[in-house]
C-alpha positions, 0 to 999 in steps of 0.5 A: 538515476538508479544508481542514486536511488539505490544509494540513497536507500542504503543511507535511509536504511542502514543494516541493524547496528550499522550507522549510515554513511556520513555523506547523508548528513549533508542533506540535513538542511534541506530535511529541516526546510522539508519538515517545516514546509510539511508542518505549515502546509499541514496547518494551512490545508486543515484550515480549508477542509470541507465536510464530507457526508461519511466518515474517512479512514485513512490508510497510510505511512510515513516513509515513502516506498512499500509498506503493504497499506494496500493490502492491509486496506483491502483487508479493513474493507472486508472487515467492514463490509462483515459488519454490514457497513457499505465501504467505498475507496478512494486512491490517487491512481498513481501509475495511471494515465487519467489525470482529469476529474474524478473517475469511477473504477471499473473492473474491466479498466486497465492499470495504464488508465487507472493505476494498478493499486486502484484496479486490484482493490476494485477487483479484490474488494468488490467495493466502488472505487474512485481515483483522483489527484484531489482526494476531497473531490474523489471522495465527493465523487464517490458519495455521489455515485454510491451509498457508502457508510465509510470511505477508505483512503489508500494513501492520503495520510498527508493530503490534509485538505480530506478530512478523516475520522480516524488515521491508520499508518503501515509500517514495514518491520523489517525497514521500520522508520529507517534512519528517522530523518525526513526527506531527503535525508531520510525516508519520511514524510513526517517526523516520527513524533506523528505516530502518536497522533494516529489511531492505529499503528500496524507493524506489517512483519516482525519487529523489535522495534516499538514504534508506539505501545499499542502498536499491531504486529501482523504479516501478510499471509500467503493464501493461494495462487492466482492464475494471471491469465484468467483469475483462477485460484490454485492452492499453494502446493500448485507449487512444490517446495523446491520448485525454482521460479522467475519472480518479477516484482514492481512494488515499492519494496521487492525484497518482502516479496521474494522473502515470502515466496522463500518461505513457501520453500521455493527457489526464487530467481529475483527480478525486481522493478520499480514501483508501479512499473509498466511491464512489457512482454520482454520483462517477462520472456526468460525463455527457459520454461521457468514458472513466472510469479508476481504479485496481485498488483503486478498481475493486473498490468500483465494479464495478455503479456504474461507467458501462459501459466504464470502465476500471482501470490494472493495474500491476505492481512489478518486483522483481530476484530477487537482492533478493527472495532476500536478503530471503527469506534474511533470513526464513530461507526461501531457499534453500527448505528441503527437507521 
């Protein structure tokens, strides 16, 4: 299975100036069927939308795999809070064992229960978070349990039963939209034309591609180290340039994390794992005394099993005030309505 996945990724994301392998075109009939089904599903579910008491802003992506949408959502939550808005967050809770009715995430939950991304968001933002397979039901539960002005949906762009006041699509600057084809010939859940309909396109990282004339190009910025054992914050120079580290990453695009570490001047020994990987102590036991570093999303799964002094890299995604204000205006949230 891993070999097939790797082959598909190479076909979906060919190197710049290089045509992908010819064999992937065999999947085109399936991609056309997928695209037609996605279009029919969107029409059907949009007709079944039930209103919610507060606006929803969806932060999602077109391509499968990691793009940086969850850190962007955390940054957007902070920006909304700074403007006096009470923010709630909904998520599927992928990777967690909870599969019943929507569940309110508690900061002392485990990632095995509620999923790594929702747990990280709850701890990082301090906002109420609800997980559930049905996004609309999760939103209703959130509104029943917390007084919120706006709901941010972590992923869910294609969950059209969920009404939304505004949509944000995040694109990885290096990978882009790959070969531009829908699944399974390419990595896209919807065709590139979908970008014309959303309120904000955010490109994570430098890119030479214009996906939309008004796209926002930003990038994740390292902020501090966080000790996995107790969440203590340490400055970035805690690991001086030239330090050799064991870097583990169970995220959608581990290469981006490794590149960030190298930009800090670290000598990186890479240990990529599948997205949402459930780490064991054996995964982190290298026996050579080198520092073990990881993402914050992985750290919520590794407390209690990571070697002593293991570190997570805290990152933030800068968002210009003007773009945040425009997005909130599109959702009829800004300027702030007076009570």
